[in-house]
N, C-alpha and C positions, 0 to 999 in steps of 0.2 A: 228668500221662498226654500222651502224643503225640496228634494227630488222627489217626495211622496206626491207632492201636488202637481207634481207636473205628471208624472207617469198613470195616476189613478185616471185622468180623462183622455188620455192617450188610449191605455186599456179598455175603456169604456167604447173609444171609437171603434177599437177594432172587434171588440167582441159583439158589439150591437149594431152599430151602424152598417160594416162592411158585410156582415150576412144578410142584413135586410135589402141593401143595395144589389148584392149579387141573386139572391133569390129574387129581386124584383128584375132585372137582365134576364133572368131563366126563365120567368113567366113570360116575358115579352118575348123572348125569341122562341118558346116553345108553341105559342099561341097564334105564331104566324104575323108576318111582317104585313100588316093592311095599309095599302096606300090611300092618303087622305082624297076625300071625294072633290074634285074639280067642280068650281063655281064659275061657270061661264054667263060672262052678262055682254048685250048687244046694247043696252042704253041704260040710261040712269032710272027710265020710267019702268020698263018691263021688269016683271019680276025675275029675281035669279032662275035660272036653269040649272037644277044639279045634273051633272052626268055622273051616272056609277062609275064606279072604279073598273079600268081594264082588267079583264080576266083573261090569263094567258089560257089559250086554248093547249088541253092536253095532246099531247102525240097521241096519234091513232096506234092502236094494240097492234103489234104483228101479229101477222095471220100465224096460227099454230101449223107446227112441222105436221106432215101427213103421217098416220099412223099406220105402221107397215098391217095391221090386221084389219083395216078397214079400207084397202087397196080395193078395187072395183073389179071384178071378175069380168073377162072378156064375154060378149054376149055370145050364146051357144045358138046354134043353129043345127038347123036339121040337115041330116046326110043320110041317105039312103044306104044299107049295109050292099053289100056287093054281094052278087050273086055268085054262088060257088057250083060249076058243073061239074057231073060226075068224071067228065076227063081230066079236069083241073086235080080233082081228087087224087086221082091215079098219079101225079107227080108228085105229090108229096110225101117224105119219107115216111115209111109206116113203121111204127112202134116194132121195136124187135122181140121177137118171142125170146122164150129161153129154151133154145137148140139143144142144150145140155140132155133134155128130158127124152131125146131120143137115143135109143140103146147104141153103143158104140161111139156116139160124139162125147167128146170130153172139154173141159175148157180152152184147151189147145186148140184142137178142131174148131170149135164154136169161134174163137178167133180168127183163125181162118178163113171160114166161110163168110163173117163178117166182114172182113178186108174184101174178101171178093163179091160183094154186096147181096150174098144171101141171108138176111137178118130175120125170116120170118118162116114159119110151118109153110106157109102156103107157098112162097119162093123156094123152099126147097123141096117140095114135094113135084115142083113145076121143074125143077134142075136136071138137067142131062146128065145121065150117070157117066159119061165119058170126061163132061166137065169137072163133075166131081173129083173122080178119081185125078183128072190133069192138075187140079189144085193140092192133094194129099201128095201127088208124085214130086212138085215142084217144094214142098216143105219137107221133103226127105221121109214122109209116111206112106210109101209104095206099100208095104205090108198090110196096110188099113183095107176093107172093103164095104164100100159105100151102098152095096145091092139094095138094103134093105131102107136106106134113108127115106127115100122118096115115098113109099109106103106108108112109113111110120109118121113122117110130116105130114099125107095127105090127113089120115086119121086125126092126126092132132090140129089140123087147121080145121076138120070139122068138128073139132070139140067132143071125138067119139072118144073118151077116155079108156074106157072098159075094153073097147075093141083094141086099143092102143096098149092097153096092159096085156090082153090075153096073147097080143103077136109078138110083144116081147117077154112074155114066161117062154116062148118057142124057140128065140131067139138065143144065141150065145155070141155076146162081143160084137152084136149087130147083125152077124151071118144068122143064115139059117143052118139048123142042126140036122 
């Protein structure tokens, strides 16, 4: 026998039979392994009872994680707004006015007055001349004269800007000329 006679059947087996067997196994594996039906018989006269194959229950799906955008807002409740009396309003710090609009007051004096608690035209109009001079003296500004400041501040507090401008035209450095 020649070697050719032995090789040809071997090659045919490798080329044809093995791939067919592999494809058959692959098809069986991909289609799923089905369990055979179980036949239970209690007697020889009774018809066979066919029990369906046991089906494994799928595990329950896990609950999805909460999404941050879907967090429940706390329940809102109605709250009455507090009633503010006029006496309580007076304790609130007033919005400061620009005291530099007063003739004779510059940035340095405005800061000194603010540190002393005089922030508004109304407060400056009500200030005692002696207290104002004491503030200036402590800062080494004893040469300044605050005599007209309360009068100017009173006009500014009323919003009478024309009268304030007329008074300031008569003053020189915050002093009566």
